[in-house]
N, C-alpha and C positions, 0 to 999 in steps of 0.2 A: 504493499500500499503506500502512497504518495500521500505525506502531511501537506497539507495547505491551510494559510493562515492570512486573513485581510485583514489589515488595520486601518483604522481612521482615527482621523484626530481634529479637534478645531481649534484650528492655532490661534494662540494666546501670545502672551506676552512674554510665558513662561516655555514656551515652544523653542525646539532647538534643531536649526537656526531660527533666532529671532526673524518674525515674517515683516514684511515693510508695511504691511495692512494687518496688523490683528483681528481677532473678531472681538466684536463688545455685547455680543448677545447668546444664548445659547442655542445651540439646534436641536430643533424641536422633531425632525424627522431628518431620516438619512437611509438612504437606497441604494444596493448594492445589486448588478446585475454580471453575469459573466457566463459566457457561450464557452462549456466544456469541449474540448479538444477532442475530433471521433480518433484520435490515437489512444484515449482512454476508455476504458470498458465502464460502462456508464451504469451496468448492472452492479458494480460494486460501491458506487457512489454514497457515503454517509458523511452527517453532518457529526461532529464531536462537541463543541464548545462555543459560548458567546459569552461576549460580557462588554461592561463600560463602567470606567470609575474603577471604584474598590467592589463590582458586583463583578462576580463569576457564575455562569450556571453552564451544569454540564448535560449534555444529551445524551440519554439511552442508545446507546451502541444499535445500528442499524436504521436509524431513521432516515429518510430522504425528504420528510415533510414537518416541520414540527412548529406550535405558538407557543408562547410563553408570555403572561402579562407581571411584569415585576413593578412593585412598588416603588415608589422615590419622592423623597421630599427635598425641594431645593429651594432656599432662600424663605424658608417656611411655607410654604406653598407645596402639598400634596398630590400626587397626581399617579399614574402608572405609566410603563413603557411596553408598549404591547411590540412583539418580535415575532416577526412569521418567517420562516427557512423555508422555502421551498425548491425541490429540482425536479424538474418535467423529465422522466426519464424516456420521453418521444424526441423530444427538441435538443438535449441537453443542457438546457437552459437555467443557470441559476439565480434564484433571488431572494434577497434578505431584506427586510424593511422592519426600522425601529421607529417607532412613532410614537410621540409624548402624548398622552389622553388625559382630559378631566375627569376623573371618577364621576363627579355628578352629571356635569351636560353631556358626557360621552362624545366631547370635540376637543380639539388640541387647547391648552390653556395659554394663557396671556404670552403676548409676545417676548416677554423676558424670563419667562421661564420654557425650559425644557432639560430634555435627558443631559445633555454633552453640553457644559458649561464651558468658555473658553479657557485653555490649557494655561495652566499658572506653574508648572513643573512638579505639581503632586500626581499628576497623572488622571487628574479627573477629566479634561476635555479628551480623553482616546477610549477608542471601542474598538474592538475586534470581532471575527467568527472566525471558526476551524471548521475545515472538512477535509476528509482521505477517501483517494480513488487509485483504482489499481489500473494500470497500463493495457492493453491490449496485450496477448499473448502471440508469438510469432513476429514481434516487431524487429525489422533488420537493427544491429549494431550501428549506432550515430544517428538513429531517429533523434528529430529533436522536437520537442513538445513544451510549444511557449503559450504564455495565458495572461491576457491581458483583461481587466476588470474597468468600468465604468460605473462611477459613484457621484452621488449628489446628495447636497444637503440643502433640507428645505425646499424643495424644487426650485433650484439655480440652475446654473450652467453646468450640463457634465463632465467631469473629468475624467479624461481615459488615464492608465494607472502606467503606461510610457509614454507620456508628453514630457518632453524638453523641460518646458516650464508649465508648473500645474494651474499659473494665474494667466498664462498666455499660450493659447492653443495655437498661434498663428505660427508657434517656432518650430511646430511639427512633432515627431516621435522620436525616442530612442530605443534601440534595440534591446539594449543593456540593463531596460530596466524590465523586459519583460521575463515573467518567473519562465524562467527555459528549464527543461529536464531534459538530458541525453540519454539514451535507451544505451547498454551496455548488456546484449543477449548472451553473449559468450559464456560457455562454461570457465570457472577460476582452474587455471592449473597450477601445477608444482612439481619439481623433481629434486632427484636426491645424488649427489657427487658420489662418487666410491671412494673410499679410502685406500691409499697405498698400500700393497702387499704387506710392509714390513715399514717399521719407524726406525730413526735411528737412535740409538741408545749413548749416555754417558754415564761413565764410572765415575762415581764419587768414593775417595777414600774413606774408610771408616773413623776415623778421627776426625775429619772434615765434618762430616755427617753428623757428629756428635754434637759437635762445637756449634753447627748451625744451629740446630734443631734446639740448643741450648737457648740461643740468641731470640729465635723466633717466639720458643715459650714466654721468654723475658717480655719481648716487644706485645704479644698478644693479651698478657695478664695487664701489663701498663695501660694498653689500648681500653681494655674491659674497666679498668679503675678511672679512668679517665670519664667512660662514657656514664658510668655512674654516678660521676658528681655533674653531669649536664642534663639541665631540664629538658622535659618534655614539652613538645612542642605539637599542638595538633595541627595536623595538615589540611590546609581548605578544600572542603569539595568542589571539583569542577561543576560549571555550572551545565546542566545536560540541557540545556535551550539554547541552538546557535543564534544569533542575533539576527533579525530579522527589519527590512526595511520599514520607513516611516514617511507620511506623506503630510500634505498641505491642500488645501483646495486643489489639493495637489496628490499625485499615487504613484506604487510604486508596488509593483505584484512583483514577487518571488517565489520559489518552491515551496520556503515556509512562511511568505508573507506578502503583504499587499496593504498598501496605504493611501488615505487622501484627509483633506483637512480642507473646513471651512474656512472663510473668512468673514 
């Protein structure tokens, strides 16, 4: 299975790099669409997780559609965030919608209330969803699977994840910003080299062996005493997750991530 993660961000004063025009209001609605490659086995597609701010929701294995209503409070106002995830097994289209809803009116809340406030460096302005899918069997080695998603904030201009400049689509696209996977269908190989029939040996006189082994025992004991005096330090665990790309009214799609943000 190939894991994918799509990130989006409401760029604010705390975003890195700092945007030239940071957002001043929360995003109420974020929609992502993505056409799955025909080199992927659509029958294996499954959503795995979504989140925003400090909210993380795991999706039960094997689901191609999901809906979740998440309660949230921002600036003293309570509302819900309706999250719809859908994969069309006929067309290969992935669609995800995050929508802020007033629980009383069932309409969007006031314009200054939304689930994704401008990023301030704490992560509150970032969201994502993830899924996994398997490549088709029989693909030749060297087959490239490229991915580009389209993201909109509050029904504004659509931003492609491979744009050179997320704020200026007229600058065109950059293939390096596509989430590219290259197929290697060959079986792994290994070999073992034979050792020579005989190895040269060196005779050590008995006295020399005794003197050398005595020095070795002395050095070994000394090293052990020194080690006993040294404090033990825990070895930091490696980060199991590779770094992912991030975006701003911009997007970036990688095998493990894709991004976009609002201004």
